[in-house]
Structures are given as structure tokens and as C-alpha cells.
C-alpha positions in Angstrom: -4.5 23.9 4.6 -5.2 26.5 2.6 -7.8 27.6 5.4 -10.7 26.4 3.0 -12.3 23.6 4.8 -12.3 22.3 8.5 -12.6 18.5 7.3 -10.8 16.9 4.5 -9.9 13.1 3.8 -6.4 12.3 3.4 -3.7 9.4 3.4 -2.1 8.8 6.9 1.0 8.6 5.5 1.1 11.9 3.4 -1.2 14.6 4.4 -0.8 14.5 8.1 3.3 14.4 7.9 3.1 17.4 5.0 1.3 19.4 7.1 2.9 18.8 10.4 6.5 19.6 7.9 4.8 22.9 7.4 4.1 23.6 11.3 0.3 23.2 10.8 -1.6 21.4 13.5 -4.0 19.0 13.1 -6.6 16.4 14.6 -6.3 13.1 12.5 -9.2 10.7 13.0 -7.4 7.5 11.0 -10.4 5.7 9.4 -8.3 2.2 8.8 -10.6 0.6 11.4 -13.9 2.1 10.2 -13.1 1.8 6.4 -11.3 -1.9 6.0 -10.5 -2.6 2.1 -8.2 -4.6 0.3 -5.0 -2.1 0.0 -2.7 -1.4 -3.0 -1.4 -3.7 -4.8 0.3 -4.2 -8.8 -2.6 -4.2 -11.2 -1.5 -6.5 -14.5 -3.4 -7.1 -17.9 -4.3 -10.7 -18.3 -1.8 -11.1 -21.7 0.8 -10.0 -18.5 -0.3 -13.2 -17.0 0.8 -15.0 -19.5 4.3 -15.1 -19.0 4.7 -16.2 -15.9 8.0 -16.3 -14.8 8.2 -12.6 -15.7 5.8 -11.9 -13.6 7.1 -14.0 -10.5 10.6 -12.2 -11.1 8.9 -8.5 -11.1 7.0 -9.4 -7.9 9.8 -11.0 -6.2 11.8 -8.6 -7.3 9.3 -6.2 -5.7 9.1 -7.8 -2.4 13.0 -8.0 -1.7 12.9 -4.0 -2.4 9.9 -3.8 0.1 11.7 -5.9 2.5 15.0 -3.9 1.8 13.0 -0.5 2.7 11.4 -1.5 5.4 15.2 -2.3 7.0 16.2 1.0 5.6 13.7 3.5 5.0 16.6 5.7 4.1 18.6 3.7 2.4 15.6 3.0 0.1 15.0 6.4 0.1 18.6 7.3 -1.7 18.5 4.6 -3.7 14.7 6.0 -5.1 16.9 9.1 -5.6 19.1 7.6 -8.4 16.2 7.5 -10.6 14.2 10.4 -9.4 16.8 13.4 -8.8 14.4 15.5 -8.2 12.6 13.7 -5.0 12.9 16.4 -2.0 14.4 15.7 1.0 10.9 16.2 3.1 9.4 13.3 1.0 11.9 10.7 3.5 9.3 11.8 6.3 6.6 10.4 4.1 8.5 7.4 3.6 9.0 6.6 7.5 5.0 7.4 8.0 4.2 4.6 5.2 6.8 1.9 6.5 4.3 0.8 9.2 1.8 0.0 6.5 3.8 -2.3 4.6 3.4 -5.0 6.9 0.4 -6.5 8.4 -0.6 -9.1 10.5 -1.4 -11.6 8.0 1.6 -10.5 5.8 3.8 -11.4 8.5 2.4 -14.6 8.4 2.6 -15.7 4.9 4.7 -12.9 3.1 5.1 -9.4 2.4 3.0 -8.2 -0.8 0.3 -10.9 -0.2 -3.5 -9.4 -0.5 -5.6 -11.2 2.7 -8.6 -12.5 1.0 -10.4 -11.0 4.1 -9.6 -7.2 2.8 -11.3 -7.9 -0.3 -14.2 -9.5 1.1 -14.4 -6.3 3.4 -14.4 -4.1 0.2 -16.7 -6.4 -1.6 -19.0 -5.9 1.6 -18.5 -1.7 1.8 -19.0 -1.8 -1.8 -22.3 -3.4 -2.2 -23.8 -2.2 1.1 -23.4 1.2 -1.1 -24.8 0.4 -3.2 -21.3 0.5 -5.7 -21.5 -3.3 -6.6 -25.0 -4.5 -7.4 -24.8 -8.3 -8.4 -22.2 -10.7 -6.6 -18.9 -10.9 -7.3 -16.2 -13.6 -6.0 -13.3 -12.1 -4.2 -11.3 -14.6 -5.7 -12.0 -13.2 -9.3 -9.8 -9.7 -7.9 -6.6 -10.6 -7.5 -4.2 -13.7 -7.0 -1.1 -14.4 -4.7 -0.2 -17.3 -6.9 2.7 -15.3 -8.1 4.4 -14.2 -5.3 7.4 -15.7 -3.3 5.6 -17.1 0.2 7.5 -16.0 3.6 9.4 -12.7 2.2 9.6 -10.6 4.9 12.8 -8.0 6.1 15.2 -9.2 8.1 
């Protein structure tokens, strides 16, 4: 956007949206189908996982919040403004571009927030192929869906 590079990598739901809002035209090449990964999630410590009920309540509330935002991004944005008063209006467009990323065929089958084991395997395969991982790692050692509530969906 400063004119210093011809190509840059960014997030499909952020940089292209912000640039468009500033009147900058871009050629966007979505890389998702070429760079498959596990995606994002909630990260915590083993100590926190010892309090299973707290973790389940936190993740359940998060799943319900994501479902509500999918149903009404504007309502979710307005709710966030109660806690982040400086949230600029143009960030609503970023949220709206993000909402389609909150669901996948996998999450629609099992529930919002569930990690797809195949995504973790794709991530491990990529990291191994590029030399970032040199010893075998089991995908199941990297995540768990055990604390999530099955079948939570936007209604």
C-alpha cells in the first residue's frame, strides 16, 4: 500500500479488505487451496486443561459467540464495541470477510470450532516437506476436540 513492493502475503480477510476500503485495487491470489493448514484455535497450557469444566464452559461460550456472529456479524461487532470503544467502523468489513472462514464442510458436520484432523496432517506434511520438522510427530498430540460441544451451529 506504500508502493514499496509488488507482491505481499497477507490474510484474505484483512489486507485486501482494508486496501479496497482505501480505494487501492489489488490482484488477490487466494493461497488456501495451495497452503492447507490446521487453521486457528484456542491455545492453553496443560495446567488449564486440568480444570475440564472451566475449559468446556469457556469453549462452549466461544462456540455460541461464533455462531451468533455468523448469524449477525453487525450484532457481534456492536457487542465487541462495548469492550473496545476505539474499534473503527471500517473493521466491520473485515469481520464480514472473516465470517465465511468460520465454517467449513468439516465444522458443518461436527460443530463450530472443531479442528479437522486432516488439516493438522496437511500442516505436518508441509512442515516436514519444507524441513521445519525433522522427526515424526503425531497430529493427535497437537490438539484436542474433547472439550468442545458437538453440533453447535449458526441458526
